[in-house]
DRENZASE-953377 format. One record per atom (N, C-alpha, C, CB): residue in three letters; z, y, x. Coordinates in steps of 0.001 Angstrom, whole numbers, padded with zeros to 6 digits, always signed. Glycine has a CB too. Layout:
<rs>
ALAZYX;...
</rs>
This chain:
<rs>
UNK-014162-026115+000629;UNK-013782-026556+001958;UNK-014085-025479+002997;UNK-014505-027853+002313;UNK-015294-024900+002899;UNK-015694-023884+003864;UNK-014741-022688+003819;UNK-017137-023428+003593;UNK-014353-022266+002601;UNK-013481-021105+002475;UNK-012082-021390+002998;UNK-013409-020659+001029;UNK-011576-022586+002760;UNK-010240-022910+003260;UNK-010251-023009+004787;UNK-009734-024232+002640;UNK-011353-023472+005370;UNK-011468-023510+006831;UNK-011487-022102+007395;UNK-012735-024271+007261;UNK-012247-021199+006754;UNK-012290-019808+007204;UNK-010925-019147+007074;UNK-013332-019021+006406;UNK-010229-019412+005979;UNK-008894-018844+005784;UNK-007934-019356+006850;UNK-008361-019183+004381;UNK-008031-020638+007176;UNK-007181-021223+008200;UNK-007460-020589+009560;UNK-007390-022737+008266;UNK-008723-020405+009895;UNK-009091-019769+011159;UNK-008607-018328+011208;UNK-010605-019819+011363;UNK-008750-017612+010110;UNK-008304-016217+010064;UNK-006797-016121+010256;UNK-008706-015566+008735;UNK-006029-016993+009600;UNK-004579-016937+009767;UNK-004166-017391+011160;UNK-003889-017798+008711;UNK-004891-018299+011767;UNK-004591-018711+013142;UNK-004844-017566+014107;UNK-005433-019935+013541;UNK-005919-016816+013877;UNK-006216-015665+014736;UNK-005131-014614+014604;UNK-007586-015059+014384;UNK-004672-014369+013380;UNK-003614-013394+013165;UNK-002322-013843+013825;UNK-003394-013166+011674;UNK-001995-015104+013713;UNK-000765-015626+014299;UNK-000803-015573+015819;UNK-000526-017055+013837;UNK-001984-015696+016411;UNK-002086-015695+017867;UNK-002077-014289+018446;UNK-003341-016412+018299;UNK-002257-013279+017615;UNK-002259-011897+018083;UNK-000817-011412+018161;UNK-003110-010982+017143;UNK-000178-011625+019299;UNK+001211-011232+019488;UNK+001294-009736+019730;UNK+001845-012005+020658;UNK+002178-009074+019000;UNK+002414-007645+019207;UNK+003353-007477+020391;UNK+003006-006974+017926;UNK+002915-006703+021387;UNK+003702-006522+022607;UNK+003607-005088+023096;UNK+003232-007487+023703;UNK+004691-004657+023747;UNK+004671-003407+024502;UNK+005231-003724+025878;UNK+005497-002264+023784;UNK+004477-003361+026910;UNK+004958-003490+028281;UNK+005476-002132+028717;UNK+003832-004006+029244;UNK+006751-002083+029072;UNK+007383-000858+029552;UNK+007275-000860+031068;UNK+008883-000748+029081;UNK+006580+000134+031587;UNK+006241+000187+033008;UNK+006951+001380+033657;UNK+004698+000289+033206;UNK+007927+001089+034523;UNK+008647+002150+035224;UNK+007768+002710+036336;UNK+009990+001625+035800;UNK+007616+004029+036344;UNK+006745+004678+037318;UNK+007526+005272+038484;UNK+005931+005761+036644;UNK+008831+005056+038521;UNK+009658+005612+039590;UNK+010776+004620+039923;UNK+010249+007000+039178;UNK+011782+005068+040647;UNK+012858+004163+041080;UNK+014085+004210+040160;UNK+013278+004510+042500;UNK+013957+004816+038997;UNK+015081+004997+038081;UNK+015242+003804+037133;UNK+014894+006280+037275;UNK+016479+003302+037016;UNK+016783+002249+036043;UNK+016989+002891+034672;UNK+018050+001430+036473;UNK+016463+002240+033621;UNK+016570+002773+032259;UNK+016867+001651+031273;UNK+015274+003508+031857;UNK+017403+002061+030120;UNK+017528+001169+028971;UNK+016648+001729+027873;UNK+019022+001029+028494;UNK+015825+000873+027278;UNK+014954+001281+026173;UNK+015628+000850+024876;UNK+013510+000655+026306;UNK+015802+001817+023964;UNK+016418+001575+022658;UNK+015357+001666+021574;UNK+017565+002586+022384;UNK+015439+000766+020596;UNK+014441+000674+019528;UNK+015051+001082+018195;UNK+013871-000753+019437;UNK+014284+001826+017407;UNK+014697+002237+016066;UNK+013626+001790+015084;UNK+014927+003786+015984;UNK+013905+000740+014298;UNK+012909+000285+013323;UNK+012893+001191+012094;UNK+013192-001167+012905;UNK+011745+001293+011452;UNK+011657+001950+010159;UNK+012441+001096+009161;UNK+010157+002144+009708;UNK+012994+001730+008126;UNK+013795+001010+007125;UNK+013071-000247+006652;UNK+014107+001925+005922;UNK+013799-001353+006644;UNK+013243-002624+006193;UNK+012597-003448+007292;UNK+012245-002374+005132;UNK+012478-002883+008494;UNK+011882-003603+009616;UNK+012971-004279+010446;UNK+011049-002645+010496;UNK+012592-005299+011191;UNK+013520-006071+012021;UNK+014045-005237+013184;UNK+012836-007334+012550;UNK+015348-005403+013489;UNK+015932-004762+014662;UNK+015397-005427+015925;UNK+017481-004834+014619;UNK+015238-004638+016970;UNK+014827-005133+018287;UNK+015959-004784+019248;UNK+013437-004505+018758;UNK+016412-005742+020036;UNK+017492-005496+020988;UNK+017042-004538+022083;UNK+017976-006812+021605;UNK+017972-003690+022538;UNK+017697-002802+023668;UNK+017334-003654+024878;UNK+018924-001882+023980;UNK+016513-003090+025757;UNK+016096-003838+026945;UNK+016212-002957+028180;UNK+014648-004358+026790;UNK+016598-003563+029299;UNK+016723-002830+030558;UNK+015434-002937+031351;UNK+017908-003358+031386;UNK+015039-001805+031933;UNK+013860-001761+032795;UNK+014303-001171+034127;UNK+012688-000917+032146;UNK+014304-001983+035170;UNK+014685-001514+036503;UNK+013598-000625+037078;UNK+014956-002701+037444;UNK+013998+000290+037946;UNK+013043+001182+038593;UNK+011937+000406+039280;UNK+013750+002073+039597;UNK+010686+000797+039024;UNK+009527+000165+039636;UNK+009081-001129+038982;UNK+009812-000096+041048;UNK+009819-001618+037996;UNK+009482-002886+037336;UNK+008764-002666+036010;UNK+010742-003709+037104;UNK+008288-003762+035451;UNK+007690-003772+034115;UNK+008364-004866+033296;UNK+006140-003997+034185;UNK+008591-004580+032015;UNK+009194-005542+031096;UNK+008377-005530+029810;UNK+010706-005205+030815;UNK+008012-006719+029322;UNK+007239-006827+028081;UNK+008152-007290+026952;UNK+006043-007807+028253;UNK+008064-006577+025825;UNK+008858-006881+024631;UNK+007899-007268+023515;UNK+009756-005661+024207;UNK+008237-008337+022773;UNK+007415-008766+021639;UNK+007981-008199+020340;UNK+007341-010312+021566;UNK+007077-007895+019393;UNK+007432-007295+018112;UNK+006899-008161+016976;UNK+006879-005853+018005;UNK+007595-008171+015832;UNK+007121-008943+014679;UNK+005818-008371+014116;UNK+008193-008970+013584;UNK+005087-009195+013390;UNK+003871-008753+012703;UNK+004230-007604+011765;UNK+003205-009932+011914;UNK+003447-006525+011807;UNK+003632-005392+010910;UNK+004795-004478+011250;UNK+003810-005887+009548;UNK+005372-004610+012453;UNK+006546-003809+012815;UNK+006174-002336+012923;UNK+007153-004302+014142;UNK+007048-001481+012377;UNK+006893-000027+012448;UNK+008203+000538+012978;UNK+006522+000596+011041;UNK+008122+001413+013959;UNK+009330+002032+014485;UNK+009042+002811+015749;UNK+010389+000985+014753;UNK+010113+003118+016495;UNK+009952+003883+017731;UNK+010962+003427+018770;UNK+010105+005389+017464;UNK+010835+003991+019963;UNK+011753+003699+021056;UNK+011869+004920+021947;UNK+011282+002471+021869;UNK+012946+004927+022710;UNK+013176+005976+023700;UNK+013914+005335+024862;UNK+013988+007188+023096;UNK+013842+005969+026030;UNK+014448+005409+027237;UNK+015557+006331+027734;UNK+013382+005197+028342;UNK+016675+005730+028120;UNK+017820+006466+028643;UNK+018058+006033+030085;UNK+019092+006230+027770;UNK+018180+007011+030974;UNK+018456+006760+032382;UNK+019841+006127+032528;UNK+018361+008071+033203;UNK+019964+005149+033412;UNK+021240+004467+033643;UNK+022336+005489+033920;UNK+021124+003469+034820;UNK+023476+005340+033221;UNK+024610+006229+033415;UNK+024587+007483+032555;UNK+024681+006622+034830;UNK+023509+007709+031805;UNK+023400+008896+030950;UNK+023837+008569+029527;UNK+021956+009439+030952;UNK+024186+009617+028780;UNK+024557+009441+027373;UNK+023341+008981+026572;UNK+025129+010760+026783;UNK+023594+008200+025526;UNK+022511+007671+024691;UNK+022086+008727+023666;UNK+022956+006361+023973;UNK+021295+009690+024119;UNK+020730+010723+023257;UNK+019217+010547+023241;UNK+021130+012161+023745;UNK+018626+010312+022063;UNK+017170+010103+022003;UNK+016395+011243+022652;UNK+016724+009947+020557;UNK+015322+010869+023322;UNK+014455+011841+023978;UNK+013028+011687+023498;UNK+014522+011689+025496;UNK+012096+011682+024427;UNK+010690+011472+024081;UNK+010567+010102+023425;UNK+009762+011581+025346;UNK+009829+010050+022321;UNK+009684+008801+021579;UNK+008323+008167+021799;UNK+009902+009042+020101;UNK+008305+006856+021864;UNK+007083+006088+021687;UNK+007129+005579+020261;UNK+006949+004906+022741;UNK+006066+005787+019489;UNK+006054+005370+018086;UNK+004892+004420+017852;UNK+005955+006597+017139;UNK+005100+003411+016991;UNK+004041+002431+016753;UNK+004104+001895+015330;UNK+004143+001278+017755;UNK+002946+001511+014840;UNK+002808+000754+013597;UNK+001803-000352+013894;UNK+002341+001674+012377;UNK+002320-001584+014082;UNK+001450-002721+014391;UNK+000815-003277+013118;UNK+002243-003826+015115;UNK-000399-003784+013241;UNK-001097-004478+012147;UNK-001102-003634+010881;UNK-000440-005841+011865;UNK-001431-002371+011040;UNK-001388-001424+009927;UNK-002748-001344+009253;UNK-000949-000031+010412;UNK-003054-000217+008640;UNK-004295-000062+007885;UNK-005493-000493+008736;UNK-004464+001400+007416;UNK-006367-001270+008160;UNK-007542-001761+008874;UNK-007197-002753+009967;UNK-008296-000611+009468;UNK-005976-003315+009930;UNK-005449-004219+010954;UNK-005469-003574+012338;UNK-006253-005519+010974;UNK-005276-002260+012373;UNK-005219-001524+013630;UNK-003772-001280+014035;UNK-005975-000192+013513;UNK-003570-000991+015313;UNK-002284-000562+015837;UNK-002354+000949+016002;UNK-001934-001280+017195;UNK-001429+001659+015371;UNK-001353+003118+015483;UNK-000173+003450+016383;UNK-001205+003803+014071;UNK-000341+004431+017288;UNK+000717+004733+018248;UNK+000643+006186+018697;UNK+000624+003800+019460;UNK+001775+006697+019186;UNK+001796+008041+019766;UNK+003071+008258+020564;UNK+001670+009109+018668;UNK+003027+009286+021414;UNK+004204+009799+022109;UNK+004622+011049+021354;UNK+003914+010101+023644;UNK+005922+011188+021107;UNK+006422+012309+020320;UNK+007534+013053+021050;UNK+006923+011821+018969;UNK+007386+014384+021100;UNK+008408+015261+021682;UNK+009205+015963+020596;UNK+007765+016296+022612;UNK+009049+015537+019344;UNK+009678+016231+018222;UNK+011203+016198+018323;UNK+009230+015609+016901;UNK+011786+015068+018687;UNK+013243+014929+018727;UNK+013851+015697+019894;UNK+013630+013456+018820;UNK+013265+015570+021089;UNK+013827+016217+022277;UNK+012720+016535+023278;UNK+014900+015318+022932;UNK+012089+017704+023153;UNK+010998+018058+024060;UNK+011447+018326+025497;UNK+010291+019266+023535;UNK+012761+018377+025729;UNK+013281+018638+027077;UNK+013402+017360+027913;UNK+014642+019319+026986;UNK+013193+016199+027318;UNK+013329+014924+028026;UNK+012179+014749+029010;UNK+013370+013742+027028;UNK+012514+014658+030291;UNK+011488+014427+031320;UNK+011753+013134+032091;UNK+011435+015615+032295;UNK+012639+012285+031562;UNK+012982+011037+032244;UNK+012558+009789+031484;UNK+014456+010986+032484;UNK+012076+009944+030257;UNK+011804+008784+029418;UNK+010336+008441+029295;UNK+012358+009009+028070;UNK+009876+008335+028054;UNK+008498+007947+027733;UNK+007533+009054+028157;UNK+008349+007649+026214;UNK+006462+008661+028853;UNK+005434+009613+029263;UNK+004097+009346+028577;UNK+005256+009569+030769;UNK+003606+008113+028677;UNK+002293+007783+028116;UNK+002327+006446+027391;UNK+001231+007751+029219;UNK+001383+006298+026448;UNK+001137+005013+025780;UNK-000365+004811+025714;UNK+001781+004967+024341;UNK-000781+003549+025909;UNK-002203+003219+025822;UNK-002356+001707+025684;UNK-002978+003743+027070;UNK-003511+001249+025159;UNK-003747-000195+025032;UNK-003827-000859+026407;UNK-005044-000462+024241;UNK-003234-002033+026536;UNK-003237-002748+027814;UNK-004632-003188+028218;UNK-002325-003955+027742;UNK-005477-003527+027242;UNK-006790-004073+027581;UNK-007834-003011+027906;UNK-007286-004914+026455;UNK-007763-001855+027273;UNK-008822-000860+027482;UNK-008339+000417+028157;UNK-009449-000511+026167;UNK-007027+000654+028183;UNK-006438+001874+028729;UNK-006980+003137+028055;UNK-006691+001943+030222;UNK-007501+003008+026842;UNK-008056+004143+026107;UNK-007991+003813+024622;UNK-009528+004457+026556;UNK-007506+004688+023760;UNK-007097+006073+023996;UNK-005680+006157+024575;UNK-007175+006872+022693;UNK-005342+007335+025073;UNK-004042+007591+025680;UNK-003301+008628+024847;UNK-004195+008069+027150;UNK-002023+008376+024603;UNK-001147+009380+024016;UNK-000131+009757+025077;UNK-000449+008857+022707;UNK+000149+011051+025200;UNK+001057+011527+026234;UNK+000285+011973+027456;UNK+002059+010444+026611;UNK+001017+012365+028488;UNK+000403+012908+029706;UNK+001152+012423+030944;UNK+000384+014454+029665;UNK+000560+012662+032101;UNK+001200+012318+033369;UNK+002414+013186+033630;UNK+000212+012454+034515;UNK+002374+014429+033141;UNK+003515+015333+033237;UNK+003813+015858+031840;UNK+003238+016507+034239;UNK+005077+016047+031537;UNK+005476+016496+030205;UNK+005184+017982+030021;UNK+006965+016219+029971;UNK+005469+018772+031040;UNK+005263+020220+030933;UNK+003789+020539+030664;UNK+005737+020931+032223;UNK+003543+021257+029582;UNK+002184+021661+029234;UNK+001360+020586+028547;UNK+001478+022094+030453;UNK+001934+019431+028279;UNK+001189+018340+027648;UNK+000901+018670+026189;UNK+001971+017014+027752;UNK-000354+018558+025796;UNK-000747+018788+024401;UNK-001298+017514+023758;UNK-001793+019907+024323;UNK-001226+016396+024460;UNK-001745+015123+023963;UNK-000616+014248+023404;UNK-002489+014375+025084;UNK+000313+014895+022686;UNK+001438+014204+022061;UNK+001918+015065+020900;UNK+002599+013931+023091;UNK+002807+014491+020090;UNK+003389+015267+018997;UNK+004394+016255+019556;UNK+004059+014344+017954;UNK+004168+017527+019249;UNK+005114+018580+019593;UNK+005750+019093+018301;UNK+004412+019741+020379;UNK+004928+019235+017267;UNK+005383+019626+015933;UNK+005072+018492+014968;UNK+004708+020957+015468;UNK+005854+018367+013906;UNK+005689+017234+012991;UNK+004349+017231+012267;UNK+006795+017236+011979;UNK+003684+018381+012159;UNK+002390+018398+011462;UNK+001199+018327+012416;UNK+002280+019649+010616;UNK+001451+018060+013695;UNK+000344+017820+014628;UNK-000399+016556+014193;UNK+000866+017683+016105;UNK-001636+016433+014619;UNK-002420+015224+014337;UNK-002738+014591+015688;UNK-003750+015550+013512;UNK-001846+013709+016135;UNK-001952+013146+017483;UNK-001866+011623+017537;UNK-000879+013720+018342;UNK-001750+010949+016414;UNK-001611+009493+016433;UNK-002931+008836+016813;UNK-001133+008977+015065;UNK-002872+007921+017758;UNK-004048+007183+018228;UNK-004099+005820+017539;UNK-004020+007015+019780;UNK-005268+005181+017570;UNK-005391+003839+016996;UNK-006218+002949+017916;UNK-006031+003901+015591;UNK-005949+001641+017815;UNK-006636+000658+018646;UNK-006631-000695+017935;UNK-005967+000549+020046;UNK-007557-001544+018320;UNK-007555-002922+017822;UNK-006593-003789+018633;UNK-008978-003516+017873;UNK-006137-003295+019770;UNK-005240-004046+020647;UNK-003852-004186+020025;UNK-005137-003362+022017;UNK-003204-005303+020289;UNK-001822-005507+019857;UNK-000878-005540+021061;UNK-001699-006812+019047;UNK-001385-005114+022213;UNK-000573-005031+023430;UNK-000719-003620+023986;UNK-001006-006114+024496;UNK+000383-002876+023984;UNK+000389-001503+024478;UNK+001183-001413+025772;UNK+000973-000548+023424;UNK+000862-000396+026570;UNK+001636-000040+027756;UNK+002360+001260+027440;UNK+000720+000103+029036;UNK+003636+001337+027802;UNK+004396+002588+027723;UNK+004919+002871+029118;UNK+005574+002504+026669;UNK+004548+004030+029674;UNK+005051+004392+030997;UNK+006364+005148+030839;UNK+004011+005248+031778;UNK+007275+004882+031771;UNK+008587+005515+031788;UNK+008737+006292+033077;UNK+009718+004470+031640;UNK+009041+007587+032972;UNK+009223+008418+034151;UNK+007914+008867+034750;UNK+010016+007684+035178;UNK+008036+009788+035692;UNK+006857+010334+036361;UNK+006472+009441+037526;UNK+007114+011777+036847;UNK+005227+009493+037890;UNK+004738+008695+039006;UNK+003242+008540+038910;UNK+005414+007326+039041;UNK+002677+007768+039807;UNK+001243+007515+039766;UNK+000941+006612+038585;UNK+000744+006880+041092;UNK+000260+007157+037603;UNK-000028+006441+036371;UNK-001382+005767+036477;UNK+000011+007388+035161;UNK-001483+004543+035955;UNK-002736+003783+036019;UNK-003876+004515+035334;UNK-002555+002413+035386;UNK-003578+005223+034267;UNK-004607+005961+033541;UNK-004417+007428+033859;UNK-004538+005698+031995;UNK-005380+008023+034528;UNK-005251+009438+034851;UNK-005865+010280+033752;UNK-005910+009755+036198;UNK-005420+011515+033649;UNK-005957+012423+032640;UNK-007461+012582+032848;UNK-005246+013801+032700;UNK-007882+012607+034102;UNK-009309+012743+034390;UNK-010131+011621+033788;UNK-009534+012787+035878;UNK-009581+010420+033763;UNK-010362+009280+033287;UNK-010590+009306+031787;UNK-009678+008000+033665;UNK-009855+010136+031057;UNK-010056+010201+029614;UNK-010614+011545+029160;UNK-008756+009929+028905;UNK-010808+012490+030064;UNK-011381+013775+029681;UNK-012792+013586+029165;UNK-011372+014750+030864;UNK-013127+014322+028130;UNK-014474+014277+027590;UNK-014720+013137+026630;UNK-015439+014191+028691;UNK-013779+012221+026483;UNK-013950+011120+025532;UNK-013497+011579+024157;UNK-013156+009858+025981;UNK-014246+011192+023156;UNK-013871+011512+021788;UNK-012800+010527+021335;UNK-015107+011470+020841;UNK-011731+011034+020829;UNK-010667+010175+020309;UNK-010435+010518+018853;UNK-009354+010335+021130;UNK-010242+009503+018046;UNK-009934+009705+016639;UNK-008424+009786+016500;UNK-010527+008563+015752;UNK-007919+010941+016103;UNK-006491+011113+015888;UNK-006168+010989+014411;UNK-006018+012468+016430;UNK-004981+010500+014115;UNK-004506+010339+012744;UNK-003205+011112+012587;UNK-004308+008833+012385;UNK-002794+011399+011347;UNK-001521+012090+011138;UNK-000340+011193+011469;UNK-001412+012578+009699;UNK+000842+011800+011625;UNK+002044+011077+012018;UNK+002417+009989+011019;UNK+003196+012041+012178;UNK+002040+010150+009768;UNK+002356+009144+008745;UNK+001813+007767+009120;UNK+001789+009572+007388;UNK+000804+007711+009970;UNK+000227+006429+010384;UNK+001235+005565+011134;UNK-000999+006663+011258;UNK+002250+006174+011767;UNK+003262+005398+012490;UNK+004639+005468+011842;UNK+003357+005881+013914;UNK+004752+006150+010714;UNK+006063+006269+010077;UNK+006099+005739+008651;UNK+006492+007698+010078;UNK+004939+005450+008058;UNK+004880+005077+006653;UNK+004232+003708+006477;UNK+004114+006131+005857;UNK+004955+002805+005826;UNK+004375+001495+005518;UNK+003250+001683+004505;UNK+005460+000509+004968;UNK+002215+000878+004604;UNK+001057+000914+003697;UNK+000291+002231+003756;UNK+001511+000668+002278;UNK+000336+002925+004892;UNK-000415+004164+005057;UNK-001910+003863+005057;UNK-000004+004887+006360;UNK-002703+004733+004447;UNK-004161+004640+004513;UNK-004711+006022+004801;UNK-004759+004064+003191;UNK-005832+006101+005507;UNK-006435+007404+005771;UNK-006810+008085+004460;UNK-007675+007258+006676;UNK-006716+009393+004425;UNK-006994+010156+003205;UNK-008386+009870+002669;UNK-006842+011647+003466;UNK-009365+009711+003530;UNK-010734+009515+003056;UNK-010926+008166+002365;UNK-011702+009634+004216;UNK-009959+007252+002525;UNK-010024+005957+001863;UNK-008958+005837+000781;UNK-009866+004834+002880;UNK-008481+006961+000296;UNK-007409+006941-000694;UNK-007866+006220-001953;UNK-006954+008369-001030;UNK-006969+005510-002585;UNK-007286+004689-003760;UNK-007925+005484-004888;UNK-006036+004022-004271;UNK-007619+006775-005012;UNK-008211+007578-006090;UNK-009729+007613-005996;UNK-007660+009002-006055;UNK-010274+007448-004807;UNK-011728+007484-004641;UNK-012407+006282-005280;UNK-012085+007548-003168;UNK-011670+005226-005526;UNK-012281+003995-006010;UNK-012014+003729-007483;UNK-011792+002840-005202;UNK-011439+004708-008186;UNK-011200+004531-009623;UNK-012509+004541-010380;UNK-010269+005627-010163;UNK-012585+003733-011427;UNK-013803+003632-012234;UNK-013954+004824-013147;UNK-013799+002352-013053;
</rs>
């Protein structure tokens, strides 16, 4: 009885942890956010974010994929990516900002961070010179959090989390596979270590 009660409570806690991303426009530009799920993941409909507004999108349990924002009236060419793996290894959310596809994009995704703690942060207030995001595919820039609600800023503007507020903090970064590969585990916990 005790174990079934604990199992019921654990599954209720998991069910109540809604995966969300709030897209926060930092300027007066209207954008459409497009989502690209990893193979086998559920499609998410594109969403419009008006200049200066915020829109929250819910994601299925275990969703892995990315998104990019296109300025109203512009061609739909992917730019800076926000990448996420919800409820992944250790029941953590892994996330990052990536410039790998189009490092010239200065109108889309700028920063990502947990809504509850605002730390750790991926991305920067300005794209030029930013080293806190993926620039090359072998960079190690993926952040992790226990939060299932992330903020993604769109466009330049006064950002709630300033670079100064996170300077000097130790952040644990993970490889890009943490947001692109289902069933990813950190190398130090690889299954080979536990063979008899």
